[in-house]
Jmol script that loads the backbone (N, CA, C; Angstrom):
load data "model"
ATOM      1  N   UNK A   1     -54.343 -58.971  48.275  1.00  0.00           N
ATOM      2  CA  UNK A   1     -53.144 -58.503  47.610  1.00  0.00           C
ATOM      3  C   UNK A   1     -53.314 -57.021  47.261  1.00  0.00           C
ATOM      4  N   UNK A   2     -52.380 -56.157  47.659  1.00  0.00           N
ATOM      5  CA  UNK A   2     -52.451 -54.733  47.365  1.00  0.00           C
ATOM      6  C   UNK A   2     -51.711 -54.423  46.073  1.00  0.00           C
ATOM      7  N   UNK A   3     -52.204 -53.429  45.407  1.00  0.00           N
ATOM      8  CA  UNK A   3     -51.621 -53.007  44.133  1.00  0.00           C
ATOM      9  C   UNK A   3     -50.396 -52.130  44.398  1.00  0.00           C
ATOM     10  N   UNK A   4     -49.317 -52.384  43.682  1.00  0.00           N
ATOM     11  CA  UNK A   4     -48.092 -51.588  43.844  1.00  0.00           C
ATOM     12  C   UNK A   4     -48.323 -50.174  43.305  1.00  0.00           C
ATOM     13  N   UNK A   5     -47.762 -49.190  43.993  1.00  0.00           N
ATOM     14  CA  UNK A   5     -47.885 -47.800  43.563  1.00  0.00           C
ATOM     15  C   UNK A   5     -47.068 -47.590  42.290  1.00  0.00           C
ATOM     16  N   UNK A   6     -47.667 -46.869  41.343  1.00  0.00           N
ATOM     17  CA  UNK A   6     -46.974 -46.565  40.097  1.00  0.00           C
ATOM     18  C   UNK A   6     -46.090 -45.347  40.300  1.00  0.00           C
ATOM     19  N   UNK A   7     -44.941 -45.309  39.618  1.00  0.00           N
ATOM     20  CA  UNK A   7     -44.088 -44.121  39.751  1.00  0.00           C
ATOM     21  C   UNK A   7     -44.791 -42.900  39.157  1.00  0.00           C
ATOM     22  N   UNK A   8     -44.529 -41.720  39.704  1.00  0.00           N
ATOM     23  CA  UNK A   8     -45.192 -40.515  39.199  1.00  0.00           C
ATOM     24  C   UNK A   8     -44.747 -40.191  37.769  1.00  0.00           C
ATOM     25  N   UNK A   9     -45.645 -39.612  37.021  1.00  0.00           N
ATOM     26  CA  UNK A   9     -45.346 -39.203  35.656  1.00  0.00           C
ATOM     27  C   UNK A   9     -44.511 -37.926  35.705  1.00  0.00           C
ATOM     28  N   UNK A  10     -43.406 -37.860  34.957  1.00  0.00           N
ATOM     29  CA  UNK A  10     -42.600 -36.635  34.962  1.00  0.00           C
ATOM     30  C   UNK A  10     -43.407 -35.460  34.412  1.00  0.00           C
ATOM     31  N   UNK A  11     -43.101 -34.251  34.894  1.00  0.00           N
ATOM     32  CA  UNK A  11     -43.830 -33.067  34.456  1.00  0.00           C
ATOM     33  C   UNK A  11     -43.581 -32.765  32.992  1.00  0.00           C
ATOM     34  N   UNK A  12     -42.348 -32.860  32.555  1.00  0.00           N
ATOM     35  CA  UNK A  12     -41.987 -32.591  31.165  1.00  0.00           C
ATOM     36  C   UNK A  12     -41.069 -33.692  30.678  1.00  0.00           C
ATOM     37  N   UNK A  13     -41.148 -34.003  29.409  1.00  0.00           N
ATOM     38  CA  UNK A  13     -40.193 -34.977  28.887  1.00  0.00           C
ATOM     39  C   UNK A  13     -38.801 -34.351  28.820  1.00  0.00           C
ATOM     40  N   UNK A  14     -37.787 -35.170  28.992  1.00  0.00           N
ATOM     41  CA  UNK A  14     -36.410 -34.666  28.860  1.00  0.00           C
ATOM     42  C   UNK A  14     -36.184 -34.323  27.397  1.00  0.00           C
ATOM     43  N   UNK A  15     -35.574 -33.197  27.154  1.00  0.00           N
ATOM     44  CA  UNK A  15     -35.240 -32.761  25.806  1.00  0.00           C
ATOM     45  C   UNK A  15     -33.762 -32.447  25.745  1.00  0.00           C
ATOM     46  N   UNK A  16     -33.252 -32.389  24.553  1.00  0.00           N
ATOM     47  CA  UNK A  16     -31.849 -32.041  24.382  1.00  0.00           C
ATOM     48  C   UNK A  16     -31.667 -30.549  24.598  1.00  0.00           C
ATOM     49  N   UNK A  17     -30.556 -30.202  25.231  1.00  0.00           N
ATOM     50  CA  UNK A  17     -30.196 -28.801  25.431  1.00  0.00           C
ATOM     51  C   UNK A  17     -29.970 -28.158  24.061  1.00  0.00           C
ATOM     52  N   UNK A  18     -30.548 -26.985  23.795  1.00  0.00           N
ATOM     53  CA  UNK A  18     -30.352 -26.349  22.494  1.00  0.00           C
ATOM     54  C   UNK A  18     -28.916 -25.891  22.254  1.00  0.00           C
ATOM     55  N   UNK A  19     -28.118 -25.767  23.305  1.00  0.00           N
ATOM     56  CA  UNK A  19     -26.732 -25.329  23.151  1.00  0.00           C
ATOM     57  C   UNK A  19     -25.769 -26.481  22.909  1.00  0.00           C
ATOM     58  N   UNK A  20     -25.849 -27.533  23.729  1.00  0.00           N
ATOM     59  CA  UNK A  20     -24.827 -28.586  23.660  1.00  0.00           C
ATOM     60  C   UNK A  20     -25.380 -29.969  23.334  1.00  0.00           C
ATOM     61  N   UNK A  21     -26.691 -30.156  23.422  1.00  0.00           N
ATOM     62  CA  UNK A  21     -27.287 -31.436  23.076  1.00  0.00           C
ATOM     63  C   UNK A  21     -27.411 -32.437  24.214  1.00  0.00           C
ATOM     64  N   UNK A  22     -26.924 -32.100  25.411  1.00  0.00           N
ATOM     65  CA  UNK A  22     -27.081 -32.990  26.565  1.00  0.00           C
ATOM     66  C   UNK A  22     -28.536 -32.959  27.031  1.00  0.00           C
ATOM     67  N   UNK A  23     -28.976 -33.963  27.805  1.00  0.00           N
ATOM     68  CA  UNK A  23     -30.353 -33.939  28.326  1.00  0.00           C
ATOM     69  C   UNK A  23     -30.591 -32.707  29.213  1.00  0.00           C
ATOM     70  N   UNK A  24     -31.781 -32.124  29.094  1.00  0.00           N
ATOM     71  CA  UNK A  24     -32.103 -30.923  29.863  1.00  0.00           C
ATOM     72  C   UNK A  24     -32.246 -31.242  31.346  1.00  0.00           C
ATOM     73  N   UNK A  25     -32.118 -30.189  32.157  1.00  0.00           N
ATOM     74  CA  UNK A  25     -32.246 -30.304  33.605  1.00  0.00           C
ATOM     75  C   UNK A  25     -33.517 -29.567  34.020  1.00  0.00           C
ATOM     76  N   UNK A  26     -34.193 -30.069  35.013  1.00  0.00           N
ATOM     77  CA  UNK A  26     -35.459 -29.466  35.454  1.00  0.00           C
ATOM     78  C   UNK A  26     -35.269 -28.020  35.926  1.00  0.00           C
ATOM     79  N   UNK A  27     -34.180 -27.754  36.632  1.00  0.00           N
ATOM     80  CA  UNK A  27     -33.956 -26.412  37.195  1.00  0.00           C
ATOM     81  C   UNK A  27     -33.635 -25.375  36.129  1.00  0.00           C
ATOM     82  N   UNK A  28     -33.059 -25.783  35.007  1.00  0.00           N
ATOM     83  CA  UNK A  28     -32.646 -24.827  33.977  1.00  0.00           C
ATOM     84  C   UNK A  28     -33.304 -25.112  32.633  1.00  0.00           C
ATOM     85  N   UNK A  29     -34.474 -25.791  32.658  1.00  0.00           N
ATOM     86  CA  UNK A  29     -35.163 -26.189  31.428  1.00  0.00           C
ATOM     87  C   UNK A  29     -35.314 -25.019  30.482  1.00  0.00           C
ATOM     88  N   UNK A  30     -35.081 -25.143  29.206  1.00  0.00           N
ATOM     89  CA  UNK A  30     -34.765 -26.323  28.422  1.00  0.00           C
ATOM     90  C   UNK A  30     -33.268 -26.595  28.301  1.00  0.00           C
ATOM     91  N   UNK A  31     -32.469 -25.913  29.115  1.00  0.00           N
ATOM     92  CA  UNK A  31     -31.020 -26.089  29.052  1.00  0.00           C
ATOM     93  C   UNK A  31     -30.561 -27.149  30.048  1.00  0.00           C
ATOM     94  N   UNK A  32     -29.315 -27.597  29.891  1.00  0.00           N
ATOM     95  CA  UNK A  32     -28.792 -28.639  30.779  1.00  0.00           C
ATOM     96  C   UNK A  32     -28.079 -28.044  31.983  1.00  0.00           C
ATOM     97  N   UNK A  33     -27.681 -26.781  31.911  1.00  0.00           N
ATOM     98  CA  UNK A  33     -26.917 -26.174  32.998  1.00  0.00           C
ATOM     99  C   UNK A  33     -27.077 -24.655  32.969  1.00  0.00           C
ATOM    100  N   UNK A  34     -26.727 -23.989  34.067  1.00  0.00           N
ATOM    101  CA  UNK A  34     -26.754 -22.524  34.074  1.00  0.00           C
ATOM    102  C   UNK A  34     -25.798 -21.930  33.034  1.00  0.00           C
ATOM    103  N   UNK A  35     -24.697 -22.626  32.750  1.00  0.00           N
ATOM    104  CA  UNK A  35     -23.746 -22.122  31.760  1.00  0.00           C
ATOM    105  C   UNK A  35     -24.395 -22.036  30.377  1.00  0.00           C
ATOM    106  N   UNK A  36     -25.068 -23.108  29.947  1.00  0.00           N
ATOM    107  CA  UNK A  36     -25.718 -23.105  28.635  1.00  0.00           C
ATOM    108  C   UNK A  36     -26.823 -22.049  28.587  1.00  0.00           C
ATOM    109  N   UNK A  37     -27.514 -21.862  29.690  1.00  0.00           N
ATOM    110  CA  UNK A  37     -28.556 -20.845  29.775  1.00  0.00           C
ATOM    111  C   UNK A  37     -27.952 -19.451  29.589  1.00  0.00           C
ATOM    112  N   UNK A  38     -26.795 -19.200  30.220  1.00  0.00           N
ATOM    113  CA  UNK A  38     -26.119 -17.909  30.115  1.00  0.00           C
ATOM    114  C   UNK A  38     -25.566 -17.679  28.705  1.00  0.00           C
ATOM    115  N   UNK A  39     -25.066 -18.730  28.075  1.00  0.00           N
ATOM    116  CA  UNK A  39     -24.554 -18.609  26.704  1.00  0.00           C
ATOM    117  C   UNK A  39     -25.676 -18.181  25.773  1.00  0.00           C
ATOM    118  N   UNK A  40     -26.848 -18.794  25.914  1.00  0.00           N
ATOM    119  CA  UNK A  40     -27.994 -18.441  25.074  1.00  0.00           C
ATOM    120  C   UNK A  40     -28.438 -17.002  25.327  1.00  0.00           C
ATOM    121  N   UNK A  41     -28.502 -16.600  26.592  1.00  0.00           N
ATOM    122  CA  UNK A  41     -28.891 -15.227  26.923  1.00  0.00           C
ATOM    123  C   UNK A  41     -27.903 -14.233  26.315  1.00  0.00           C
ATOM    124  N   UNK A  42     -26.616 -14.536  26.382  1.00  0.00           N
ATOM    125  CA  UNK A  42     -25.601 -13.649  25.812  1.00  0.00           C
ATOM    126  C   UNK A  42     -25.792 -13.495  24.302  1.00  0.00           C
ATOM    127  N   UNK A  43     -26.165 -14.573  23.640  1.00  0.00           N
ATOM    128  CA  UNK A  43     -26.397 -14.489  22.191  1.00  0.00           C
ATOM    129  C   UNK A  43     -27.574 -13.586  21.873  1.00  0.00           C
ATOM    130  N   UNK A  44     -28.629 -13.653  22.680  1.00  0.00           N
ATOM    131  CA  UNK A  44     -29.767 -12.753  22.467  1.00  0.00           C
ATOM    132  C   UNK A  44     -29.362 -11.303  22.710  1.00  0.00           C
ATOM    133  N   UNK A  45     -28.643 -11.063  23.810  1.00  0.00           N
ATOM    134  CA  UNK A  45     -28.282  -9.686  24.162  1.00  0.00           C
ATOM    135  C   UNK A  45     -27.265  -9.070  23.217  1.00  0.00           C
ATOM    136  N   UNK A  46     -26.402  -9.896  22.620  1.00  0.00           N
ATOM    137  CA  UNK A  46     -25.389  -9.358  21.699  1.00  0.00           C
ATOM    138  C   UNK A  46     -25.927  -9.195  20.283  1.00  0.00           C
ATOM    139  N   UNK A  47     -27.136  -9.664  20.019  1.00  0.00           N
ATOM    140  CA  UNK A  47     -27.734  -9.501  18.695  1.00  0.00           C
ATOM    141  C   UNK A  47     -27.425 -10.633  17.740  1.00  0.00           C
ATOM    142  N   UNK A  48     -26.890 -11.747  18.222  1.00  0.00           N
ATOM    143  CA  UNK A  48     -26.615 -12.890  17.346  1.00  0.00           C
ATOM    144  C   UNK A  48     -27.902 -13.511  16.832  1.00  0.00           C
ATOM    145  N   UNK A  49     -28.939 -13.499  17.663  1.00  0.00           N
ATOM    146  CA  UNK A  49     -30.241 -13.993  17.229  1.00  0.00           C
ATOM    147  C   UNK A  49     -31.050 -12.782  16.784  1.00  0.00           C
ATOM    148  N   UNK A  50     -31.641 -12.868  15.612  1.00  0.00           N
ATOM    149  CA  UNK A  50     -32.426 -11.758  15.097  1.00  0.00           C
ATOM    150  C   UNK A  50     -33.774 -12.309  14.645  1.00  0.00           C
ATOM    151  N   UNK A  51     -34.824 -11.643  15.064  1.00  0.00           N
ATOM    152  CA  UNK A  51     -36.155 -12.008  14.616  1.00  0.00           C
ATOM    153  C   UNK A  51     -36.480 -11.120  13.424  1.00  0.00           C
ATOM    154  N   UNK A  52     -36.724 -11.724  12.241  1.00  0.00           N
ATOM    155  CA  UNK A  52     -36.981 -10.909  11.057  1.00  0.00           C
ATOM    156  C   UNK A  52     -38.252 -10.088  11.195  1.00  0.00           C
ATOM    157  N   UNK A  53     -38.207  -8.907  10.628  1.00  0.00           N
ATOM    158  CA  UNK A  53     -39.357  -8.027  10.648  1.00  0.00           C
ATOM    159  C   UNK A  53     -39.327  -7.146   9.423  1.00  0.00           C
ATOM    160  N   UNK A  54     -40.270  -6.261   9.285  1.00  0.00           N
ATOM    161  CA  UNK A  54     -40.272  -5.370   8.121  1.00  0.00           C
ATOM    162  C   UNK A  54     -39.078  -4.431   8.164  1.00  0.00           C
ATOM    163  N   UNK A  55     -38.573  -4.092   6.986  1.00  0.00           N
ATOM    164  CA  UNK A  55     -37.425  -3.179   6.943  1.00  0.00           C
ATOM    165  C   UNK A  55     -37.883  -1.777   7.343  1.00  0.00           C
ATOM    166  N   UNK A  56     -36.990  -1.035   7.940  1.00  0.00           N
ATOM    167  CA  UNK A  56     -37.281   0.294   8.418  1.00  0.00           C
ATOM    168  C   UNK A  56     -36.699   1.288   7.410  1.00  0.00           C
ATOM    169  N   UNK A  57     -37.533   2.184   6.905  1.00  0.00           N
ATOM    170  CA  UNK A  57     -37.069   3.191   5.970  1.00  0.00           C
ATOM    171  C   UNK A  57     -36.432   4.329   6.757  1.00  0.00           C
ATOM    172  N   UNK A  58     -35.171   4.607   6.492  1.00  0.00           N
ATOM    173  CA  UNK A  58     -34.441   5.623   7.237  1.00  0.00           C
ATOM    174  C   UNK A  58     -34.828   7.046   6.842  1.00  0.00           C
ATOM    175  N   UNK A  59     -35.303   7.254   5.617  1.00  0.00           N
ATOM    176  CA  UNK A  59     -35.656   8.604   5.165  1.00  0.00           C
ATOM    177  C   UNK A  59     -37.107   8.912   5.522  1.00  0.00           C
ATOM    178  N   UNK A  60     -37.321  10.046   6.153  1.00  0.00           N
ATOM    179  CA  UNK A  60     -38.669  10.482   6.448  1.00  0.00           C
ATOM    180  C   UNK A  60     -39.320   9.777   7.623  1.00  0.00           C
ATOM    181  N   UNK A  61     -38.535   9.082   8.425  1.00  0.00           N
ATOM    182  CA  UNK A  61     -39.118   8.364   9.556  1.00  0.00           C
ATOM    183  C   UNK A  61     -39.543   9.369  10.621  1.00  0.00           C
ATOM    184  N   UNK A  62     -40.782   9.334  11.019  1.00  0.00           N
ATOM    185  CA  UNK A  62     -41.271  10.216  12.060  1.00  0.00           C
ATOM    186  C   UNK A  62     -41.652  11.595  11.571  1.00  0.00           C
ATOM    187  N   UNK A  63     -41.506  11.867  10.282  1.00  0.00           N
ATOM    188  CA  UNK A  63     -41.858  13.186   9.726  1.00  0.00           C
ATOM    189  C   UNK A  63     -43.186  13.088   8.994  1.00  0.00           C
ATOM    190  N   UNK A  64     -44.062  14.019   9.269  1.00  0.00           N
ATOM    191  CA  UNK A  64     -45.331  14.081   8.544  1.00  0.00           C
ATOM    192  C   UNK A  64     -45.445  15.459   7.933  1.00  0.00           C
ATOM    193  N   UNK A  65     -45.820  15.499   6.646  1.00  0.00           N
ATOM    194  CA  UNK A  65     -45.948  16.794   5.958  1.00  0.00           C
ATOM    195  C   UNK A  65     -47.363  17.041   5.557  1.00  0.00           C
TER     196      UNK A  65
END
end "model"
wireframe off; spacefill off
backbone 0.3
color backbone group
């Protein structure tokens, strides 16, 4: 009696799309579609997402006395 072949293990677990919540697609991971991927990129490029950092002092920047 031969042993049945086991199905291959998926490379990554399916996750919810960060934009719409549908299951992610392998080609556009972690998004479900190219549209959701483009929406996220647009938010980064338009400045909707901001990574906090130290405040920049506008007076005396770049000047040394």
